[in-house]
All heavy atoms as an XYZ file, in Angstrom:
955
protein
N     141.289     89.497    214.019
C     141.323     88.554    215.138
C     141.906     89.228    216.389
O     141.359     89.082    217.433
C     142.175     87.367    214.722
C     142.492     86.385    215.845
S     141.252     85.194    216.199
C     141.493     84.008    214.951
N     143.015     89.936    216.211
C     143.577     90.596    217.359
C     142.639     91.618    217.979
O     142.534     91.719    219.203
C     144.898     91.296    216.935
N     141.892     92.360    217.129
C     140.956     93.328    217.614
C     139.858     92.689    218.487
O     139.415     93.279    219.468
C     140.322     94.108    216.440
N     139.444     91.485    218.098
C     138.404     90.841    218.937
C     138.919     90.470    220.322
O     138.137     90.270    221.227
C     137.863     89.559    218.223
O     138.941     88.628    218.088
C     137.247     89.883    216.884
N     140.243     90.388    220.460
C     140.852     90.044    221.751
C     141.300     91.311    222.525
O     141.953     91.220    223.529
C     142.056     89.128    221.509
C     141.714     87.828    220.842
C     140.799     86.986    221.628
O     140.888     86.858    222.856
N     139.781     86.425    220.971
N     140.969     92.499    221.939
C     141.321     93.694    222.606
C     142.736     94.148    222.378
O     143.298     94.946    223.158
N     143.401     93.623    221.360
C     144.820     93.979    221.053
C     144.807     95.103    220.011
O     144.207     94.931    218.984
C     145.578     92.723    220.541
C     145.550     91.625    221.617
C     147.021     93.082    220.191
C     146.061     90.319    221.167
N     145.544     96.150    220.313
C     145.617     97.292    219.375
C     146.645     96.977    218.308
O     147.648     96.269    218.611
C     145.942     98.556    220.136
C     144.868     98.971    221.149
C     145.143    100.339    221.808
N     146.542    100.483    222.285
C     146.944    100.169    223.541
N     146.121     99.742    224.412
N     148.204    100.378    223.866
N     146.515     97.537    217.111
C     147.467     97.308    216.022
C     148.923     97.592    216.410
O     149.825     96.867    216.007
C     147.000     98.213    214.881
C     145.523     98.375    215.189
C     145.392     98.387    216.671
N     149.147     98.671    217.166
C     150.532     99.000    217.528
C     151.206     98.018    218.491
O     152.376     97.988    218.666
C     150.609    100.437    218.090
C     149.758    100.650    219.334
C     148.326    101.141    219.049
O     147.910    101.112    217.881
O     147.620    101.478    220.005
N     150.395     97.147    219.049
C     150.912     96.120    219.918
C     151.374     94.861    219.125
O     152.004     93.976    219.665
C     149.846     95.660    220.937
C     149.495     96.736    221.916
C     148.423     96.282    222.913
O     148.791     95.599    223.870
O     147.254     96.573    222.633
N     151.023     94.804    217.854
C     151.364     93.686    217.005
C     152.725     93.818    216.415
O     152.951     94.262    215.303
C     150.345     93.511    215.878
C     148.868     93.232    216.337
C     147.969     93.231    215.131
C     148.816     91.899    217.059
N     153.731     93.440    217.181
C     155.125     93.518    216.767
C     155.812     92.212    217.082
O     155.310     91.388    217.859
C     155.870     94.670    217.482
O     155.857     94.367    218.896
C     155.270     96.002    217.205
N     156.945     91.974    216.480
C     157.725     90.769    216.761
C     157.316     89.615    215.882
O     156.593     89.727    214.899
N     157.803     88.431    216.253
C     157.571     87.193    215.462
C     156.142     86.714    215.709
O     155.528     86.873    216.722
C     158.511     86.134    215.930
C     159.935     86.467    215.696
C     160.842     86.872    216.680
C     160.661     86.475    214.436
N     162.049     87.149    216.075
C     161.944     86.914    214.697
C     160.252     86.221    213.133
C     162.901     87.023    213.727
C     161.225     86.349    212.147
C     162.523     86.706    212.448
N     155.610     86.072    214.644
C     154.258     85.512    214.750
C     154.291     84.308    215.669
O     153.387     84.135    216.492
C     153.725     85.085    213.349
C     152.413     84.378    213.424
C     153.575     86.308    212.465
N     155.287     83.470    215.611
C     155.471     82.288    216.443
C     156.785     82.400    217.198
O     157.726     81.649    216.875
C     155.412     80.997    215.634
C     154.150     80.833    214.829
C     154.164     80.873    213.449
C     152.937     80.628    215.442
C     152.989     80.736    212.712
C     151.754     80.455    214.743
C     151.790     80.492    213.360
N     156.899     83.259    218.214
C     158.171     83.443    218.927
C     158.513     82.273    219.817
O     157.621     81.488    220.250
C     157.940     84.685    219.717
C     156.467     84.662    220.011
C     155.802     84.085    218.784
N     159.764     82.179    220.224
C     160.163     81.221    221.240
C     159.744     81.804    222.636
O     159.138     82.888    222.712
C     161.643     80.867    221.179
C     162.550     82.062    221.462
O     162.152     83.070    222.060
N     163.786     81.993    221.005
N     160.007     81.059    223.653
C     159.567     81.518    225.005
C     160.198     82.872    225.437
O     159.674     83.556    226.279
C     159.825     80.487    226.068
O     161.217     80.129    226.032
C     159.005     79.254    225.821
N     161.319     83.246    224.798
C     161.998     84.479    225.121
C     161.606     85.606    224.191
O     162.154     86.717    224.263
C     163.526     84.283    225.163
C     164.026     83.227    226.169
C     165.523     83.042    226.029
C     163.689     83.641    227.571
N     160.733     85.281    223.225
C     160.277     86.307    222.255
C     161.161     86.391    220.986
O     160.901     87.191    220.133
N     162.124     85.542    220.873
C     163.054     85.543    219.730
C     162.547     84.549    218.654
O     161.429     83.995    218.734
N     163.396     84.298    217.667
C     163.077     83.388    216.567
C     163.154     81.951    217.037
O     164.085     81.545    217.749
C     164.089     83.637    215.429
C     163.870     82.815    214.173
C     162.472     83.137    213.573
C     164.938     83.153    213.160
N     162.168     81.189    216.654
C     162.023     79.770    217.050
C     162.997     78.909    216.246
O     163.156     79.164    215.058
C     160.595     79.349    216.820
C     160.010     78.337    217.705
C     158.604     78.106    217.261
N     157.632     78.718    218.137
C     157.170     78.098    219.227
N     157.509     76.833    219.484
N     156.292     78.667    220.004
N     163.534     77.889    216.848
C     164.333     76.900    216.116
C     163.447     76.154    215.150
O     162.333     75.804    215.517
C     165.009     75.916    217.085
C     166.116     76.499    217.947
C     167.337     76.817    217.175
O     167.675     76.108    216.154
O     168.090     77.778    217.508
N     163.963     75.864    213.992
C     163.163     75.212    212.976
C     162.620     73.852    213.419
O     161.465     73.480    213.191
C     163.980     75.018    211.674
N     163.432     73.083    214.157
C     163.004     71.765    214.607
C     161.896     71.873    215.642
O     160.926     71.086    215.661
C     164.193     70.943    215.226
O     164.749     71.690    216.304
N     161.968     72.905    216.490
C     160.870     73.116    217.471
C     159.584     73.553    216.786
O     158.494     73.123    217.175
C     161.297     74.195    218.506
C     162.436     73.708    219.389
O     162.600     72.522    219.539
N     163.168     74.622    219.959
N     159.726     74.419    215.750
C     158.547     74.839    215.010
C     157.879     73.647    214.329
O     156.657     73.476    214.424
C     158.851     75.914    214.017
C     157.716     76.426    213.168
C     156.634     77.024    214.053
C     158.173     77.406    212.156
N     158.676     72.807    213.702
C     158.108     71.594    213.068
C     157.388     70.696    214.047
O     156.293     70.265    213.812
C     159.226     70.815    212.327
C     159.602     71.435    211.005
C     160.527     70.515    210.215
N     161.762     70.229    210.851
C     162.854     71.029    210.705
N     162.806     72.073    209.943
N     163.969     70.746    211.366
N     158.006     70.472    215.224
C     157.409     69.660    216.238
C     156.070     70.236    216.728
O     155.051     69.577    216.796
C     158.348     69.528    217.423
C     157.769     68.615    218.554
C     158.536     68.832    219.845
N     158.299     70.169    220.325
C     159.269     70.958    220.829
N     160.506     70.517    220.954
N     158.986     72.205    221.251
N     156.068     71.577    217.028
C     154.848     72.222    217.451
C     153.765     72.246    216.371
O     152.600     72.113    216.697
C     155.171     73.605    217.964
C     156.019     73.624    219.217
O     156.148     72.572    219.868
O     156.575     74.727    219.516
N     154.220     72.410    215.101
C     153.267     72.411    213.994
C     152.562     71.082    213.868
O     151.352     70.969    213.633
C     153.961     72.848    212.721
C     153.059     73.191    211.608
C     152.669     72.404    210.589
C     152.360     74.455    211.444
N     151.770     73.094    209.786
C     151.555     74.365    210.286
C     152.334     75.645    212.177
C     150.768     75.362    209.826
C     151.532     76.629    211.760
C     150.742     76.496    210.572
N     153.373     69.968    213.953
C     152.789     68.634    213.861
C     151.790     68.412    214.992
O     150.679     67.899    214.767
C     153.895     67.565    213.961
C     154.590     67.332    212.674
C     155.465     66.058    212.757
N     156.425     66.057    213.834
C     157.640     66.553    213.790
N     158.090     67.144    212.716
N     158.414     66.547    214.830
N     152.126     68.859    216.190
C     151.208     68.695    217.349
C     149.936     69.519    217.163
O     148.826     68.999    217.433
C     151.905     69.155    218.642
N     150.049     70.702    216.608
C     148.889     71.550    216.330
C     147.959     70.854    215.341
O     146.752     70.746    215.511
C     149.332     72.938    215.791
C     148.220     73.755    215.264
C     147.441     74.529    216.096
C     147.957     73.796    213.873
C     146.391     75.282    215.630
C     146.883     74.559    213.402
C     146.128     75.285    214.243
N     148.555     70.347    214.217
C     147.777     69.675    213.176
C     147.088     68.402    213.750
O     145.878     68.189    213.488
C     148.651     69.247    211.975
C     149.034     70.388    211.143
C     149.615     69.954    209.784
N     150.182     68.633    209.789
C     151.485     68.318    209.765
N     152.348     69.260    209.795
N     151.872     67.084    209.726
N     147.801     67.683    214.574
C     147.199     66.445    215.153
C     146.060     66.806    216.098
O     144.978     66.253    216.060
C     148.311     65.659    215.908
C     147.792     64.345    216.486
C     148.886     63.590    217.105
C     148.334     62.262    217.649
N     149.396     61.452    218.259
N     146.284     67.833    216.929
C     145.292     68.286    217.910
C     143.964     68.739    217.199
O     142.885     68.516    217.704
C     145.853     69.396    218.747
C     145.103     69.737    219.971
C     145.879     70.691    220.948
N     146.447     71.870    220.309
C     147.775     72.072    220.187
N     148.649     71.140    220.598
N     148.236     73.141    219.630
N     144.117     69.324    216.035
C     142.972     69.860    215.319
C     142.484     69.012    214.159
O     141.621     69.423    213.355
C     143.254     71.283    214.838
C     143.447     72.238    215.985
N     142.361     72.704    216.690
C     144.556     72.734    216.570
C     142.833     73.505    217.673
N     144.124     73.519    217.642
N     143.122     67.786    213.969
C     142.710     66.919    212.913
C     142.998     67.446    211.527
O     142.186     67.222    210.607
N     144.075     68.148    211.368
C     144.432     68.704    210.051
C     145.577     67.860    209.439
O     146.491     67.495    210.143
C     144.948     70.162    210.206
C     143.858     71.034    210.853
C     145.364     70.763    208.860
C     144.329     72.413    211.241
N     145.478     67.598    208.181
C     146.372     66.727    207.450
C     147.765     67.344    207.204
O     147.984     68.533    207.492
N     148.641     66.547    206.672
C     150.016     67.003    206.330
C     150.097     68.152    205.310
O     151.104     68.773    205.200
C     150.854     65.819    205.809
C     151.144     64.787    206.889
O     150.971     65.104    208.070
O     151.583     63.666    206.535
N     149.030     68.297    204.534
C     149.009     69.300    203.525
C     149.090     70.709    204.113
O     149.537     71.638    203.442
C     147.734     69.194    202.662
C     146.475     69.451    203.455
C     145.722     68.512    204.096
C     145.874     70.704    203.751
N     144.700     69.100    204.798
C     144.760     70.454    204.596
C     146.180     72.035    203.430
C     143.927     71.464    205.068
C     145.367     73.007    203.896
C     144.255     72.713    204.694
N     148.709     70.880    205.366
C     148.719     72.192    206.030
C     150.090     72.480    206.572
O     150.417     72.038    207.682
C     147.623     72.260    207.057
C     147.368     73.665    207.565
C     146.887     74.666    206.750
C     147.601     73.979    208.896
C     146.630     75.945    207.215
C     147.391     75.275    209.380
C     146.889     76.233    208.538
N     150.879     73.237    205.822
C     152.254     73.533    206.275
C     152.350     74.982    206.691
O     151.407     75.791    206.398
C     153.207     73.319    205.037
O     152.869     74.270    204.020
C     153.090     71.879    204.500
N     153.483     75.411    207.294
C     153.649     76.820    207.593
C     153.529     77.699    206.327
O     152.997     78.783    206.330
C     155.013     76.899    208.191
C     155.134     75.601    208.894
C     154.515     74.608    207.918
N     154.013     77.184    205.195
C     153.951     77.914    203.946
C     152.461     78.068    203.509
O     152.043     79.078    203.041
C     154.744     77.234    202.845
C     154.742     78.079    201.562
C     155.761     77.522    200.562
N     155.916     78.422    199.457
C     155.078     78.494    198.422
N     154.055     77.733    198.349
N     155.314     79.352    197.429
N     151.674     76.965    203.651
C     150.263     77.033    203.350
C     149.558     78.084    204.175
O     148.765     78.903    203.685
C     149.619     75.665    203.564
O     150.325     74.639    202.906
C     148.148     75.668    203.103
N     149.897     78.088    205.424
C     149.358     79.097    206.384
C     149.717     80.508    205.949
O     148.837     81.411    205.874
C     149.837     78.822    207.816
C     149.398     79.804    208.834
C     148.112     79.809    209.275
C     150.263     80.723    209.366
C     147.651     80.698    210.216
C     149.842     81.658    210.276
C     148.511     81.620    210.760
N     151.012     80.743    205.653
C     151.435     82.059    205.244
C     150.759     82.482    203.934
O     150.344     83.641    203.785
C     152.964     82.068    205.074
C     153.494     83.439    204.645
C     155.034     83.433    204.653
N     155.557     84.638    204.078
C     155.775     85.781    204.703
N     155.454     85.881    205.975
N     156.270     86.818    204.080
N     150.671     81.553    202.978
C     150.041     81.856    201.698
C     148.580     82.244    201.918
O     148.065     83.170    201.309
C     150.171     80.691    200.790
C     149.801     80.968    199.406
C     150.050     79.784    198.544
N     149.739     80.091    197.184
C     150.542     79.891    196.158
N     151.668     79.297    196.326
N     150.156     80.246    194.923
N     147.877     81.544    202.789
C     146.484     81.817    203.078
C     146.323     83.217    203.717
O     145.473     83.971    203.321
C     145.885     80.734    203.991
O     145.994     79.450    203.345
C     144.422     81.001    204.302
N     147.202     83.464    204.701
C     147.148     84.766    205.359
C     147.461     85.860    204.330
O     146.758     86.932    204.310
C     148.094     84.857    206.545
C     148.287     86.241    207.035
C     147.635     83.949    207.654
N     148.447     85.671    203.477
C     148.831     86.683    202.467
C     147.633     86.958    201.533
O     147.370     88.081    201.145
C     150.041     86.230    201.702
N     146.929     85.878    201.136
C     145.780     86.061    200.267
C     144.689     86.878    200.930
O     144.107     87.761    200.346
C     145.245     84.691    199.805
O     146.329     83.980    199.105
C     144.063     84.832    198.864
N     144.411     86.508    202.217
C     143.304     87.213    202.929
C     143.698     88.696    203.110
O     142.881     89.554    202.984
C     143.076     86.521    204.276
C     142.518     85.137    204.226
C     142.481     84.494    205.604
C     141.040     85.222    203.640
N     144.944     88.948    203.482
C     145.411     90.271    203.709
C     145.355     91.099    202.420
O     144.898     92.263    202.394
C     146.844     90.302    204.288
C     147.489     91.657    204.200
C     146.847     89.812    205.762
N     145.803     90.527    201.299
C     145.768     91.208    200.006
C     144.387     91.434    199.493
O     144.116     92.436    198.797
C     146.657     90.446    198.965
O     147.951     90.279    199.529
C     146.805     91.223    197.683
N     143.437     90.520    199.843
C     142.053     90.752    199.472
C     141.459     91.977    200.191
O     140.580     92.660    199.720
C     141.202     89.515    199.761
C     141.411     88.413    198.771
O     142.043     88.659    197.720
O     140.915     87.261    199.016
N     141.953     92.229    201.442
C     141.400     93.283    202.266
C     142.160     94.627    202.160
O     141.598     95.649    202.421
C     141.395     92.819    203.745
N     143.439     94.536    201.783
C     144.291     95.740    201.690
C     144.863     95.921    200.321
O     144.982     94.961    199.552
C     145.442     95.618    202.705
C     145.137     95.463    204.164
C     146.416     95.193    204.945
C     144.456     96.758    204.697
N     145.277     97.128    200.027
C     146.034     97.289    198.750
C     147.312     96.422    198.802
O     147.904     96.192    199.823
C     146.372     98.756    198.717
C     145.361     99.390    199.630
C     145.061     98.367    200.681
N     147.788     95.999    197.611
C     148.891     95.110    197.506
C     150.159     95.689    198.214
O     150.924     94.950    198.821
C     149.196     94.778    196.073
N     150.372     96.973    198.103
C     151.546     97.646    198.764
C     151.528     97.448    200.261
O     152.517     97.130    200.866
C     151.605     99.125    198.378
C     152.715     99.901    199.085
C     154.069     99.665    198.393
N     154.884     98.779    199.209
C     155.983     98.226    198.794
N     156.480     98.452    197.613
N     156.663     97.437    199.566
N     150.343     97.637    200.854
C     150.263     97.507    202.339
C     150.442     96.039    202.717
O     151.061     95.744    203.739
C     148.897     98.022    202.791
C     148.766     99.530    202.730
C     147.440    100.034    203.177
O     146.881     99.459    204.156
O     146.973    100.984    202.606
N     149.861     95.117    201.952
C     150.033     93.688    202.218
C     151.489     93.332    202.109
O     152.026     92.592    202.931
C     149.205     92.860    201.268
N     152.165     93.829    201.108
C     153.578     93.543    200.916
C     154.415     94.043    202.091
O     155.289     93.369    202.549
C     154.100     94.248    199.603
O     155.426     93.998    199.393
N     154.128     95.234    202.540
C     154.792     95.787    203.729
C     154.561     94.905    204.956
O     155.496     94.629    205.714
C     154.341     97.211    204.038
C     154.815     98.212    202.955
O     155.735     97.909    202.223
O     154.208     99.333    202.900
N     153.330     94.513    205.165
C     152.958     93.682    206.318
C     153.714     92.375    206.306
O     154.150     91.848    207.354
C     151.453     93.435    206.337
C     150.942     92.569    207.475
C     151.078     93.332    208.825
C     149.479     92.204    207.222
N     153.868     91.779    205.097
C     154.524     90.474    204.954
C     156.043     90.597    204.912
O     156.775     89.594    204.874
C     154.036     89.734    203.738
C     152.554     89.374    203.819
C     152.020     88.992    202.389
C     152.317     88.275    204.801
N     156.548     91.839    204.897
C     157.999     92.066    204.913
C     158.667     91.893    203.588
O     159.851     91.587    203.496
N     157.948     92.124    202.503
C     158.497     92.003    201.159
C     159.003     93.343    200.635
O     158.383     94.321    200.896
C     157.475     91.432    200.199
C     157.021     90.054    200.535
N     155.804     89.576    200.144
C     157.598     89.113    201.265
C     155.647     88.340    200.595
N     156.737     88.026    201.285
N     160.143     93.282    199.979
C     160.647     94.548    199.431
C     159.969     94.998    198.135
O     159.993     96.131    197.757
C     162.153     94.440    199.195
O     162.422     93.374    198.283
N     159.392     94.010    197.405
C     158.672     94.271    196.164
C     157.243     93.763    196.237
O     156.999     92.668    196.703
C     159.387     93.614    195.025
C     160.785     94.088    194.702
C     161.441     93.400    193.526
N     161.070     92.076    193.297
C     161.617     90.962    193.914
N     162.553     91.156    194.773
N     161.243     89.737    193.655
N     156.323     94.569    195.745
C     154.922     94.149    195.700
C     154.779     92.881    194.883
O     154.006     91.985    195.179
C     154.012     95.264    195.147
C     152.603     94.809    194.956
C     154.068     96.480    196.041
N     155.533     92.746    193.802
C     155.420     91.574    192.931
C     155.759     90.321    193.677
O     155.233     89.242    193.344
C     156.330     91.759    191.697
O     157.684     91.822    192.064
N     156.628     90.387    194.655
C     156.965     89.170    195.426
C     155.723     88.661    196.166
O     155.419     87.462    196.237
C     158.080     89.442    196.427
C     158.481     88.224    197.249
C     159.576     88.491    198.215
O     160.062     89.645    198.337
N     159.968     87.456    198.919
N     154.931     89.600    196.662
C     153.699     89.261    197.414
C     152.671     88.671    196.403
O     152.122     87.604    196.643
C     153.089     90.504    198.046
O     154.037     91.093    198.908
C     151.846     90.138    198.867
N     152.424     89.367    195.338
C     151.389     88.939    194.427
C     151.753     87.673    193.624
O     150.933     86.822    193.430
C     151.012     90.066    193.443
O     152.168     90.505    192.758
C     150.353     91.246    194.211
N     153.037     87.558    193.213
C     153.456     86.419    192.396
C     153.659     85.165    193.233
O     153.409     84.069    192.781
C     154.776     86.721    191.669
C     154.610     87.807    190.633
O     153.419     88.149    190.311
O     155.606     88.314    190.134
N     154.137     85.315    194.469
C     154.546     84.145    195.265
C     153.488     83.653    196.215
O     153.243     82.475    196.277
C     155.824     84.468    196.093
O     156.785     84.985    195.236
C     156.345     83.261    196.830
N     152.823     84.545    196.900
C     151.952     84.107    197.980
C     150.430     84.253    197.750
O     149.667     83.597    198.376
C     152.244     84.887    199.261
C     153.597     84.489    199.859
C     154.698     85.298    199.701
C     153.741     83.292    200.523
C     155.909     84.926    200.227
C     154.969     82.891    201.050
C     156.030     83.731    200.902
O     157.233     83.364    201.422
N     150.034     85.132    196.869
C     148.650     85.388    196.719
C     147.981     84.400    195.783
O     148.418     84.208    194.628
C     148.405     86.823    196.228
C     146.900     87.094    196.033
C     148.968     87.814    197.184
N     146.975     83.699    196.255
C     146.211     82.752    195.447
C     145.416     83.444    194.429
O     144.957     84.561    194.585
N     145.278     82.838    193.261
C     144.493     83.431    192.185
C     143.048     83.026    192.324
O     142.721     81.884    192.563
C     145.007     82.931    190.812
C     146.336     83.547    190.492
C     146.646     83.434    189.052
N     145.564     83.921    188.272
C     145.732     84.728    187.234
N     146.886     85.081    186.909
N     144.720     85.068    186.519
N     142.196     84.007    192.123
C     140.782     83.744    192.100
C     140.345     83.431    190.639
O     141.215     83.364    189.798
C     139.977     84.898    192.652
O     140.265     86.073    191.864
N     139.090     83.250    190.408
C     138.618     83.022    189.057
C     138.952     84.226    188.188
O     138.881     85.369    188.645
C     137.112     82.797    189.057
C     136.666     81.527    189.765
C     135.125     81.474    189.796
C     137.223     80.285    189.046
N     139.292     83.990    186.932
C     139.577     85.092    186.051
C     138.363     86.020    185.904
O     137.262     85.593    185.865
C     139.906     84.448    184.716
C     140.148     83.037    184.991
C     139.438     82.712    186.249
N     138.680     87.310    185.852
C     137.587     88.317    185.764
C     137.117     88.428    184.316
O     137.916     88.348    183.361
C     138.149     89.692    186.237
O     137.201     90.695    185.945
N     135.828     88.661    184.158
C     135.291     88.891    182.838
C     135.252     90.368    182.478
O     134.904     90.771    181.382
C     133.882     88.323    182.765
C     133.865     86.832    182.885
C     132.463     86.233    183.049
N     131.648     86.287    181.876
C     131.574     85.374    180.943
N     132.390     84.361    180.981
N     130.749     85.498    179.902
N     135.676     91.229    183.430
C     135.633     92.689    183.226
C     136.425     93.140    181.990
O     135.908     93.964    181.252
C     136.107     93.412    184.430
C     134.987     93.812    185.367
C     135.519     94.595    186.504
N     135.383     96.029    186.166
C     135.938     96.953    186.870
N     136.668     96.671    187.927
N     135.779     98.231    186.527
N     137.619     92.647    181.763
C     138.372     93.059    180.550
C     137.557     92.769    179.272
O     137.534     93.688    178.371
C     139.652     92.267    180.607
C     139.859     91.953    182.058
C     138.465     91.733    182.571
N     136.941     91.648    179.222
C     136.149     91.360    178.041
C     134.972     92.301    177.869
O     134.648     92.733    176.778
C     135.656     89.924    178.096
N     134.330     92.622    179.007
C     133.220     93.592    178.954
C     133.706     94.955    178.473
O     133.107     95.589    177.639
C     132.507     93.690    180.316
C     131.483     94.742    180.339
C     131.891     92.336    180.675
N     134.836     95.369    179.039
C     135.397     96.654    178.655
C     135.688     96.700    177.174
O     135.468     97.679    176.470
C     136.670     96.971    179.519
C     137.403     98.180    178.965
C     136.260     97.234    180.954
N     136.209     95.609    176.634
C     136.570     95.551    175.226
C     135.348     95.346    174.322
O     135.476     95.345    173.080
C     137.608     94.470    175.014
C     138.948     94.676    175.684
C     139.860     93.485    175.549
C     139.598     95.925    175.075
N     134.201     95.066    174.940
C     133.017     94.871    174.116
C     132.813     93.498    173.596
O     131.931     93.222    172.810
N     133.661     92.569    173.949
C     133.581     91.185    173.468
C     132.266     90.517    173.878
O     131.751     89.727    173.065
C     134.820     90.363    173.951
C     134.675     88.933    173.558
C     136.029     90.971    173.344
N     131.789     90.831    175.006
C     130.533     90.194    175.479
C     129.326     91.052    175.261
O     128.275     90.767    175.818
C     130.721     89.845    176.972
C     131.819     88.905    177.318
C     131.908     88.656    178.796
C     131.678     87.584    176.590
N     129.438     92.056    174.490
C     128.282     92.970    174.243
C     127.347     92.361    173.218
O     127.265     92.737    172.081
C     128.836     94.309    173.764
C     127.779     95.367    173.782
O     126.632     95.088    174.216
O     128.052     96.502    173.384
N     126.529     91.420    173.688
C     125.581     90.735    172.832
C     124.441     91.661    172.393
O     123.965     91.569    171.276
C     124.981     89.501    173.614
C     123.941     88.789    172.760
C     126.124     88.582    173.991
N     124.102     92.598    173.218
C     122.966     93.492    172.890
C     123.228     94.318    171.659
O     122.372     94.592    170.873
C     122.672     94.355    174.102
N     124.474     94.758    171.425
C     124.784     95.623    170.337
C     124.870     94.877    169.006
O     124.413     95.349    167.987
C     126.052     96.397    170.579
C     125.908     97.543    171.569
C     127.168     98.321    171.634
C     127.007     99.454    172.673
N     128.233    100.166    172.854
N     125.583     93.736    168.984
C     125.809     93.080    167.673
C     125.040     91.799    167.530
O     125.155     91.130    166.494
C     127.297     92.932    167.410
C     127.974     92.008    168.421
O     127.330     91.166    169.042
N     129.270     92.157    168.606
N     124.314     91.317    168.514
C     123.494     90.137    168.423
C     124.246     88.812    168.398
O     123.627     87.795    168.163
N     125.498     88.812    168.628
C     126.225     87.545    168.712
C     127.217     87.588    169.859
O     127.440     88.620    170.462
C     127.038     87.282    167.422
O     128.102     88.178    167.359
N     127.767     86.422    170.175
C     128.656     86.360    171.314
C     130.124     86.494    170.846
O     131.033     86.360    171.644
C     128.512     85.007    172.014
C     127.243     84.877    172.733
C     127.133     83.605    173.515
C     125.796     83.485    174.225
N     125.681     82.243    174.945
N     130.395     86.731    169.603
C     131.752     86.883    169.142
C     132.098     88.376    169.063
O     131.229     89.184    169.015
C     131.928     86.268    167.735
O     131.042     86.931    166.824
C     131.690     84.783    167.770
N     133.375     88.636    169.049
C     133.810     90.012    168.997
C     133.510     90.594    167.605
O     133.604     89.888    166.602
C     135.334     90.065    169.237
N     133.101     91.848    167.560
C     132.819     92.467    166.292
C     134.073     92.613    165.479
O     135.161     92.862    166.016
C     132.207     93.804    166.670
C     132.697     94.067    168.060
C     132.911     92.739    168.646
N     133.953     92.350    164.152
C     135.134     92.548    163.264
C     135.290     94.030    162.996
O     134.359     94.783    162.937
C     134.865     91.859    161.914
C     134.994     90.366    162.011
C     135.069     89.841    160.613
N     134.268     88.650    160.559
C     134.201     87.869    159.465
N     134.824     88.216    158.397
N     133.544     86.773    159.511
N     136.546     94.364    162.783
C     136.814     95.747    162.430
C     136.449     95.980    160.978
O     136.510     95.072    160.162
C     138.299     96.101    162.691
O     139.087     95.272    161.850
N     136.042     97.180    160.687
C     135.683     97.519    159.300
C     136.938     97.525    158.450
O     137.969     98.091    158.883
C     135.019     98.901    159.282
C     133.695     98.924    160.047
C     132.613     98.048    159.402
O     132.567     97.928    158.202
O     131.911     97.411    160.176
N     136.914     96.987    157.283
C     138.070     97.005    156.387
C     137.667     97.606    155.087
O     136.534     97.586    154.675
C     138.673     95.621    156.270
O     138.341     95.025    155.096
N     138.655     98.074    154.316
C     138.358     98.680    153.008
C     138.019     97.590    151.983
O     137.393     97.876    150.991
C     139.595     99.499    152.545
C     139.816    100.699    153.401
C     140.897    101.537    152.935
C     141.025    102.785    153.833
N     141.955    103.719    153.339
N     138.495     96.357    152.222
C     138.246     95.274    151.278
C     137.452     94.192    151.994
O     138.036     93.216    152.424
C     139.567     94.690    150.739
C     140.388     95.706    149.968
O     139.823     96.515    149.250
N     141.691     95.676    150.156
N     136.158     94.357    152.106
C     135.376     93.343    152.840
C     135.405     91.992    152.129
O     135.513     91.936    150.931
C     133.963     93.935    152.852
C     133.931     95.006    151.813
C     135.344     95.411    151.540
N     135.278     90.954    152.899
C     135.268     89.636    152.351
C     133.923     89.373    151.646
O     132.920     89.817    152.142
C     135.473     88.574    153.444
C     136.785     88.621    154.067
C     136.902     87.540    155.037
N     138.187     87.702    155.756
C     138.562     86.999    156.797
N     137.740     86.079    157.264
N     139.714     87.207    157.371
N     133.940     88.607    150.566
C     132.645     88.338    149.866
C     131.767     87.409    150.656
O     132.155     86.661    151.472
C     133.068     87.725    148.546
C     134.524     87.392    148.655
C     135.071     88.106    149.857
């Protein structure tokens, strides 16, 4: 977004929502401005600053490695980023493919192949 406005990455410093002097905004002022923003754009109460941060964290982590996203969000641990803010997508089927569970072509069924045993069942 910043790039489309001609803003270079090194210019992106400071608070995301600063006060008029560039410092940290008072919580009551942020709540008031957030309500006005939601009303102006027809967005419901469900859209909170936390929802916004979580959405941004998910988008950033989808585009960057988790470590870089964690640094950008100011977290000391990558797990804080991934466990707290990043939304989960649909579970991947790749592990099952890697394990051969879905390998229908080889064994003709959708179940996992049994391991060979010395005492087969009758």
